[in-house]
MARRORO-152497 format. One record per atom (N, C-alpha, C): atom name; residue number from 1; x negated, y negated, z negated; residue in one letter. Coordinates in Angstrom, 1 decimal. Last residue first. Example, Ala and Ser with C-alpha at 12.3 -4.5 7.8 and 13.67 -1.06 7.14 Angstrom:
2
(rec "N",2,(-12.8,2.2,-7.1),"S")
(rec "CA",2,(-13.7,1.1,-7.1),"S")
(rec "C",2,(-12.9,0.0,-7.9),"S")
(rec "N",1,(-13.2,5.7,-7.8),"A")
(rec "CA",1,(-12.3,4.5,-7.8),"A")
(rec "C",1,(-13.2,3.3,-7.8),"A")
END
This chain:
96
(rec "N",96,(20.1,-15.5,-0.6),"E")
(rec "CA",96,(21.5,-15.3,-1.0),"E")
(rec "C",96,(22.3,-14.6,0.2),"E")
(rec "N",95,(17.0,-14.1,-0.8),"A")
(rec "CA",95,(17.9,-15.0,-0.1),"A")
(rec "C",95,(19.3,-14.6,-0.5),"A")
(rec "N",94,(14.9,-14.0,-3.5),"I")
(rec "CA",94,(15.8,-13.1,-2.6),"I")
(rec "C",94,(16.7,-14.1,-2.1),"I")
(rec "N",93,(13.9,-15.5,-5.5),"I")
(rec "CA",93,(13.0,-15.1,-4.4),"I")
(rec "C",93,(13.7,-14.2,-3.4),"I")
(rec "N",92,(14.5,-18.3,-7.6),"R")
(rec "CA",92,(15.2,-17.1,-6.8),"R")
(rec "C",92,(14.2,-16.8,-5.7),"R")
(rec "N",91,(12.4,-19.1,-10.3),"P")
(rec "CA",91,(13.0,-19.3,-9.0),"P")
(rec "C",91,(13.5,-18.0,-8.3),"P")
(rec "N",90,(13.4,-18.4,-13.7),"V")
(rec "CA",90,(12.4,-18.3,-12.6),"V")
(rec "C",90,(13.1,-18.6,-11.3),"V")
(rec "N",89,(13.7,-18.9,-17.1),"R")
(rec "CA",89,(14.3,-19.1,-15.8),"R")
(rec "C",89,(13.3,-19.2,-14.7),"R")
(rec "N",88,(13.6,-16.6,-19.8),"F")
(rec "CA",88,(12.8,-17.4,-18.9),"F")
(rec "C",88,(13.7,-17.7,-17.6),"F")
(rec "N",87,(16.2,-16.7,-22.3),"F")
(rec "CA",87,(15.5,-16.1,-21.3),"F")
(rec "C",87,(14.6,-17.1,-20.5),"F")
(rec "N",86,(18.3,-17.5,-24.0),"G")
(rec "CA",86,(17.1,-16.9,-24.6),"G")
(rec "C",86,(16.2,-16.2,-23.6),"G")
(rec "N",85,(19.1,-20.1,-21.9),"G")
(rec "CA",85,(19.5,-19.4,-23.2),"G")
(rec "C",85,(18.2,-18.8,-23.8),"G")
(rec "N",84,(16.7,-20.5,-19.8),"Q")
(rec "CA",84,(18.2,-20.4,-19.8),"Q")
(rec "C",84,(18.7,-19.5,-20.9),"Q")
(rec "N",83,(14.0,-22.6,-19.0),"R")
(rec "CA",83,(14.5,-21.5,-19.8),"R")
(rec "C",83,(16.0,-21.6,-19.7),"R")
(rec "N",82,(11.0,-23.6,-17.6),"Q")
(rec "CA",82,(12.4,-23.6,-17.6),"Q")
(rec "C",82,(12.9,-22.3,-18.4),"Q")
(rec "N",81,(8.3,-23.3,-18.4),"P")
(rec "CA",81,(8.7,-24.4,-17.8),"P")
(rec "C",81,(10.2,-24.6,-17.7),"P")
(rec "N",80,(7.8,-22.2,-21.9),"A")
(rec "CA",80,(8.3,-22.0,-20.5),"A")
(rec "C",80,(8.6,-23.2,-19.7),"A")
(rec "N",79,(7.3,-22.6,-24.6),"Q")
(rec "CA",79,(6.2,-22.9,-23.6),"Q")
(rec "C",79,(6.6,-22.7,-22.1),"Q")
(rec "N",78,(9.5,-21.9,-25.8),"A")
(rec "CA",78,(9.2,-23.3,-25.9),"A")
(rec "C",78,(8.1,-23.6,-24.9),"A")
(rec "N",77,(9.3,-19.1,-25.7),"L")
(rec "CA",77,(10.3,-19.7,-24.7),"L")
(rec "C",77,(10.1,-21.3,-24.8),"L")
(rec "N",76,(7.5,-18.7,-27.8),"V")
(rec "CA",76,(7.1,-18.3,-26.4),"V")
(rec "C",76,(8.1,-19.1,-25.5),"V")
(rec "N",75,(8.9,-19.5,-30.0),"V")
(rec "CA",75,(7.6,-20.2,-29.7),"V")
(rec "C",75,(7.2,-19.9,-28.2),"V")
(rec "N",74,(11.1,-17.9,-29.9),"E")
(rec "CA",74,(11.4,-19.4,-29.7),"E")
(rec "C",74,(10.1,-20.0,-29.4),"E")
(rec "N",73,(10.0,-15.3,-30.3),"R")
(rec "CA",73,(10.8,-15.6,-29.1),"R")
(rec "C",73,(10.9,-17.1,-28.9),"R")
(rec "N",72,(6.8,-14.8,-31.6),"D")
(rec "CA",72,(8.1,-15.3,-31.9),"D")
(rec "C",72,(8.8,-15.8,-30.7),"D")
(rec "N",71,(4.9,-11.9,-30.7),"L")
(rec "CA",71,(5.2,-13.4,-30.7),"L")
(rec "C",71,(6.6,-13.7,-31.0),"L")
(rec "N",70,(4.7,-9.2,-32.9),"C")
(rec "CA",70,(4.7,-9.7,-31.6),"C")
(rec "C",70,(5.0,-11.2,-31.8),"C")
(rec "N",69,(3.0,-6.6,-34.8),"P")
(rec "CA",69,(3.8,-7.8,-34.7),"P")
(rec "C",69,(3.7,-8.4,-33.3),"P")
(rec "N",68,(3.6,-3.2,-34.0),"Q")
(rec "CA",68,(2.7,-4.2,-34.4),"Q")
(rec "C",68,(3.5,-5.5,-34.1),"Q")
(rec "N",67,(4.1,0.3,-34.2),"L")
(rec "CA",67,(4.6,-0.9,-34.2),"L")
(rec "C",67,(3.6,-2.0,-34.7),"L")
(rec "N",66,(2.8,2.7,-31.9),"R")
(rec "CA",66,(2.8,2.1,-33.2),"R")
(rec "C",66,(3.4,0.8,-33.1),"R")
(rec "N",65,(2.3,5.8,-30.2),"D")
(rec "CA",65,(3.1,4.5,-30.3),"D")
(rec "C",65,(3.0,4.0,-31.8),"D")
(rec "N",64,(-0.8,7.0,-29.2),"E")
(rec "CA",64,(0.2,7.1,-30.2),"E")
(rec "C",64,(1.0,5.6,-30.2),"E")
(rec "N",63,(-1.2,7.4,-25.7),"R")
(rec "CA",63,(-1.7,7.0,-27.0),"R")
(rec "C",63,(-0.5,7.0,-28.0),"R")
(rec "N",62,(-2.2,9.3,-22.7),"S")
(rec "CA",62,(-1.2,8.6,-23.7),"S")
(rec "C",62,(-1.9,8.2,-25.0),"S")
(rec "N",61,(-2.5,10.0,-19.5),"V")
(rec "CA",61,(-3.3,9.5,-20.7),"V")
(rec "C",61,(-2.3,8.8,-21.5),"V")
(rec "N",60,(-2.0,12.9,-17.5),"N")
(rec "CA",60,(-1.5,11.7,-18.2),"N")
(rec "C",60,(-2.4,11.3,-19.4),"N")
(rec "N",59,(-4.1,13.6,-14.7),"R")
(rec "CA",59,(-3.6,13.8,-15.9),"R")
(rec "C",59,(-3.0,12.7,-16.6),"R")
(rec "N",58,(-5.2,15.1,-11.7),"S")
(rec "CA",58,(-4.4,14.0,-12.3),"S")
(rec "C",58,(-3.9,14.4,-13.7),"S")
(rec "N",57,(-8.0,15.7,-9.7),"E")
(rec "CA",57,(-7.1,16.1,-10.8),"E")
(rec "C",57,(-6.4,15.0,-11.5),"E")
(rec "N",56,(-7.8,15.0,-6.3),"I")
(rec "CA",56,(-8.4,14.6,-7.6),"I")
(rec "C",56,(-7.4,15.0,-8.7),"I")
(rec "N",55,(-6.1,15.5,-4.3),"V")
(rec "CA",55,(-7.4,16.2,-4.2),"V")
(rec "C",55,(-8.2,16.0,-5.5),"V")
(rec "N",54,(-2.7,16.6,-4.7),"Q")
(rec "CA",54,(-3.7,15.5,-4.9),"Q")
(rec "C",54,(-5.1,16.2,-4.8),"Q")
(rec "N",53,(-1.3,18.7,-3.8),"A")
(rec "CA",53,(-0.5,17.4,-3.7),"A")
(rec "C",53,(-1.6,16.3,-3.8),"A")
(rec "N",52,(-2.4,21.5,-2.0),"T")
(rec "CA",52,(-2.5,20.6,-3.1),"T")
(rec "C",52,(-1.8,19.4,-2.8),"T")
(rec "N",51,(-2.7,24.9,-1.1),"A")
(rec "CA",51,(-2.0,23.7,-0.9),"A")
(rec "C",51,(-2.1,22.8,-2.1),"A")
(rec "N",50,(-6.0,26.5,-0.9),"P")
(rec "CA",50,(-4.6,26.4,-1.5),"P")
(rec "C",50,(-4.0,25.0,-1.2),"P")
(rec "N",49,(-7.5,27.8,1.9),"V")
(rec "CA",49,(-7.5,26.6,1.0),"V")
(rec "C",49,(-6.0,26.5,0.5),"V")
(rec "N",48,(-7.6,29.8,3.8),"S")
(rec "CA",48,(-7.9,30.1,2.4),"S")
(rec "C",48,(-7.9,28.9,1.4),"S")
(rec "N",47,(-6.9,28.4,6.2),"A")
(rec "CA",47,(-6.0,29.4,5.7),"A")
(rec "C",47,(-6.3,29.8,4.1),"A")
(rec "N",46,(-8.2,26.5,7.5),"T")
(rec "CA",46,(-7.7,26.2,6.2),"T")
(rec "C",46,(-6.9,27.2,5.5),"T")
(rec "N",45,(-10.6,26.0,9.9),"D")
(rec "CA",45,(-9.8,27.1,9.3),"D")
(rec "C",45,(-9.5,26.8,7.8),"D")
(rec "N",44,(-10.3,23.1,12.0),"L")
(rec "CA",44,(-10.9,23.8,10.8),"L")
(rec "C",44,(-10.0,24.9,10.2),"L")
(rec "N",43,(-8.9,21.7,13.7),"E")
(rec "CA",43,(-9.5,23.0,14.3),"E")
(rec "C",43,(-10.1,23.7,13.1),"E")
(rec "N",42,(-8.4,19.3,12.7),"S")
(rec "CA",42,(-7.3,20.2,12.9),"S")
(rec "C",42,(-7.8,21.6,13.3),"S")
(rec "N",41,(-10.8,17.9,12.9),"L")
(rec "CA",41,(-10.4,18.4,11.7),"L")
(rec "C",41,(-9.2,19.4,11.8),"L")
(rec "N",40,(-10.6,17.1,15.6),"A")
(rec "CA",40,(-11.6,18.1,15.3),"A")
(rec "C",40,(-11.4,18.6,13.9),"A")
(rec "N",39,(-8.4,15.4,15.6),"N")
(rec "CA",39,(-8.3,16.7,16.3),"N")
(rec "C",39,(-9.3,17.6,15.9),"N")
(rec "N",38,(-9.6,13.3,14.1),"V")
(rec "CA",38,(-8.5,14.1,13.6),"V")
(rec "C",38,(-8.3,15.4,14.3),"V")
(rec "N",37,(-11.5,12.6,16.0),"H")
(rec "CA",37,(-12.0,13.1,14.8),"H")
(rec "C",37,(-10.9,13.9,14.1),"H")
(rec "N",36,(-10.0,11.7,18.0),"E")
(rec "CA",36,(-10.9,12.7,18.4),"E")
(rec "C",36,(-11.3,13.4,17.0),"E")
(rec "N",35,(-8.8,9.5,16.8),"L")
(rec "CA",35,(-7.9,10.6,17.1),"L")
(rec "C",35,(-8.8,11.8,17.5),"L")
(rec "N",34,(-11.1,7.8,16.5),"L")
(rec "CA",34,(-10.4,8.2,15.4),"L")
(rec "C",34,(-9.5,9.4,15.7),"L")
(rec "N",33,(-11.5,7.3,19.3),"D")
(rec "CA",33,(-12.5,7.9,18.5),"D")
(rec "C",33,(-11.9,8.5,17.2),"D")
(rec "N",32,(-9.1,5.9,19.9),"G")
(rec "CA",32,(-9.5,7.1,20.6),"G")
(rec "C",32,(-10.5,8.0,19.7),"G")
(rec "N",31,(-9.5,3.7,18.3),"L")
(rec "CA",31,(-8.4,4.5,18.0),"L")
(rec "C",31,(-8.6,5.9,18.7),"L")
(rec "N",30,(-11.7,2.6,19.6),"Q")
(rec "CA",30,(-11.8,2.9,18.2),"Q")
(rec "C",30,(-10.7,3.9,17.9),"Q")
(rec "N",29,(-10.6,1.9,22.1),"K")
(rec "CA",29,(-11.7,2.9,22.0),"K")
(rec "C",29,(-11.8,3.4,20.6),"K")
(rec "N",28,(-8.6,0.1,21.2),"G")
(rec "CA",28,(-8.2,1.2,22.0),"G")
(rec "C",28,(-9.3,2.3,21.9),"G")
(rec "N",27,(-10.2,-2.0,20.3),"F")
(rec "CA",27,(-9.5,-1.2,19.3),"F")
(rec "C",27,(-8.9,0.1,20.0),"F")
(rec "N",26,(-11.5,-2.8,22.8),"R")
(rec "CA",26,(-12.3,-2.3,21.6),"R")
(rec "C",26,(-11.4,-1.4,20.7),"R")
(rec "N",25,(-9.2,-3.7,24.2),"E")
(rec "CA",25,(-10.0,-2.6,24.8),"E")
(rec "C",25,(-10.9,-2.0,23.6),"E")
(rec "N",24,(-8.2,-5.6,22.6),"V")
(rec "CA",24,(-7.3,-4.5,23.0),"V")
(rec "C",24,(-8.2,-3.3,23.5),"V")
(rec "N",23,(-10.3,-7.4,22.5),"E")
(rec "CA",23,(-9.9,-6.7,21.2),"E")
(rec "C",23,(-9.1,-5.4,21.6),"E")
(rec "N",22,(-10.3,-8.3,25.1),"D")
(rec "CA",22,(-11.5,-7.5,24.6),"D")
(rec "C",22,(-11.1,-6.9,23.3),"D")
(rec "N",21,(-7.9,-9.6,25.3),"D")
(rec "CA",21,(-8.0,-8.4,26.1),"D")
(rec "C",21,(-9.3,-7.7,25.6),"D")
(rec "N",20,(-6.8,-10.4,21.8),"T")
(rec "CA",20,(-7.4,-10.8,23.1),"T")
(rec "C",20,(-7.6,-9.5,24.0),"T")
(rec "N",19,(-3.8,-10.3,20.0),"L")
(rec "CA",19,(-5.1,-9.6,20.4),"L")
(rec "C",19,(-5.5,-10.3,21.7),"L")
(rec "N",18,(-1.9,-11.2,17.2),"A")
(rec "CA",18,(-2.3,-11.5,18.6),"A")
(rec "C",18,(-3.6,-11.1,18.9),"A")
(rec "N",17,(0.3,-9.3,15.4),"I")
(rec "CA",17,(-1.2,-9.6,15.5),"I")
(rec "C",17,(-1.3,-10.0,16.9),"I")
(rec "N",16,(2.7,-8.1,14.4),"R")
(rec "CA",16,(2.6,-9.5,14.6),"R")
(rec "C",16,(1.1,-10.1,14.6),"R")
(rec "N",15,(2.9,-5.4,14.6),"A")
(rec "CA",15,(2.2,-5.9,13.4),"A")
(rec "C",15,(2.1,-7.4,13.4),"A")
(rec "N",14,(4.1,-5.3,17.0),"L")
(rec "CA",14,(4.9,-4.8,15.9),"L")
(rec "C",14,(4.3,-5.4,14.5),"L")
(rec "N",13,(1.9,-6.1,18.6),"E")
(rec "CA",13,(3.1,-7.0,18.5),"E")
(rec "C",13,(4.0,-6.6,17.3),"E")
(rec "N",12,(0.2,-4.0,18.2),"A")
(rec "CA",12,(-0.2,-5.3,17.7),"A")
(rec "C",12,(1.0,-6.2,17.6),"A")
(rec "N",11,(1.7,-2.0,19.5),"V")
(rec "CA",11,(1.5,-1.9,18.2),"V")
(rec "C",11,(1.0,-3.2,17.5),"V")
(rec "N",10,(1.5,-3.2,22.2),"Y")
(rec "CA",10,(2.8,-3.0,21.5),"Y")
(rec "C",10,(2.7,-2.8,20.0),"Y")
(rec "N",9,(-1.2,-3.0,22.7),"R")
(rec "CA",9,(-0.5,-4.4,22.6),"R")
(rec "C",9,(0.8,-4.2,21.9),"R")
(rec "N",8,(-1.6,-0.3,22.7),"I")
(rec "CA",8,(-2.2,-1.1,21.7),"I")
(rec "C",8,(-1.6,-2.5,21.6),"I")
(rec "N",7,(0.3,2.4,23.2),"D")
(rec "CA",7,(0.2,1.1,23.7),"D")
(rec "C",7,(-0.4,0.1,22.7),"D")
(rec "N",6,(-1.1,5.5,23.5),"I")
(rec "CA",6,(-0.6,4.5,22.5),"I")
(rec "C",6,(-0.8,3.1,23.1),"I")
(rec "N",5,(-2.2,7.1,25.4),"A")
(rec "CA",5,(-0.8,7.2,25.3),"A")
(rec "C",5,(-0.2,6.1,24.3),"A")
(rec "N",4,(-4.9,6.9,25.0),"D")
(rec "CA",4,(-4.4,6.1,26.1),"D")
(rec "C",4,(-2.9,6.2,26.0),"D")
(rec "N",3,(-5.4,8.7,22.9),"A")
(rec "CA",3,(-5.3,7.2,22.6),"A")
(rec "C",3,(-4.8,6.5,23.7),"A")
(rec "N",2,(-3.3,11.5,22.7),"P")
(rec "CA",2,(-4.4,10.8,23.2),"P")
(rec "C",2,(-4.2,9.3,23.0),"P")
(rec "N",1,(-2.3,13.3,20.0),"M")
(rec "CA",1,(-1.8,12.3,20.9),"M")
(rec "C",1,(-3.1,11.6,21.4),"M")
END
């Protein structure tokens, strides 16, 4: 997709970013340069490259589970700004 086909002002509006005319011009050029680079990468021969989900090897790191003492519930809840029964009370963050 050519950079001039992307409406920089519209994308900025979606991101709720106010841009000056100079910024629109500068970011439009930068986007064009980026898309040229992506197009150059698409011309590479990748037929012999195996498909991968990750480029860096991933492995699970685990440790042995072991029981150890923990803090007393009443001691911890006594330090809470607010509590409700045996739980911490926290402000609601999702609108009703």
